[in-house]
N, C-alpha and C positions, 0 to 999 in steps of 0.2 A: 503494500500500499503504498503510496505518495502522500507526502504532507505538504500541504501549502505553505509557503514562506510567508513569513509579516512582510508587511507592504512595507514596513521601515528598512528590510534589507537589501541588498541587491547579489544575484547571484554570481560568485567569482570562478566557480568550476564546478563541471559537472561532468559523470562519466556516464549517463544515461539521458535522463531527465524525460519529460514528457514529449511524445511526437507531436509534430505541427498539426495545428486544427484547422482543416479546410473547411471554408466556409460555403455553404450551398447557395448558387447563383451568384458567386464571385463573376467579375468581368474577365472575358478571356484576355491573356496576354496578347500583346502586339509585338511587332517585329520593332526594333530599335529606331527611336525617332529620328536620330542623326541621319541613317541609311536611308528613311523614307524621302528626307529633305532633299536629298541630291539626285533623286530617281533611281532607275534600274540601270547599273553597270555591270558589263561584262568584261573580264579581262584573263589574261593566261597567266598562270603560275608555276614554275617548275619548280619541285621538291629538292631536297637534297640529295634526294637518289635518283635524282634525273627524271623523274616521271612527271607528265604535263597535267597540269589540273585546270579547269575551265571553273573560275570563281564567279559565280552571279552575287552583286550585294543589292541594297535597297527594293527587295520585292516587299509589295503591299500587301497588307492584310494582316489578319491573326497569325499566330502560330499554326494553326489548323489549315487556314488557307495555303499558307506559305509551305506548309508539309504536302497538302494535296497537289500543288504547283510542281512542287519538287518531284513526287513521283511520276506525274504526268512529263517531265521533262526528263527525267533519267529513261522512262520506257521509250519514248521519242529517240534519244540518243543511243538506247541500247547498251548504257552504261552503267555503272555504279557510282553512289555519291551518297552525301549526307548535308544536313542543316545542322549548323551549328551558331547560336546567338544571332539565327536571321541570315547567316550568309549560307549560301547553296555552293556546294564542291561537286563538281562532277569530274570521273575520271577520265582524262585525255583531254583533246581539243575538239571540242563540240560547239565552238562559238556559233558557226553558222546555223545547225541545227537550233538552237537555243535561240536565237534570233527569229528564225522562222515560227518558232513556236509562241513566243510572245508578241510578233506582230498579228498572228492569227487569233489572239487573244484580245488583241486592242492596245496592247502596253507599250509604252514608249521605252526604248533603251539606247545607251551609247557605249562604245567600244572605249574603254580607256586603258591607260599604261602602255603607249609604245607598240 
């Protein structure tokens, strides 16, 4: 059984604690606002291992909408990928395919980074 702390003290260290409480009806998380301000950007990145990665930033909408768009883009490109902090990473150079899918959905994009 977990005892409640008095309101006059603060927790300094805990090995377990209570799990975070989720509020029903909480608003969905959105992609980072700084990315949305600049629009959708496409650029190619080379990893330390020499592999190419297509990076898409500034995707609009909630995290669920970005995840849906990401799965559509991965299927269209026939490649694996991930979404981390609102940034989509596709394995390989798929900028042209991503551009065509985004244009078909009516989204505006720009290439960046040389």
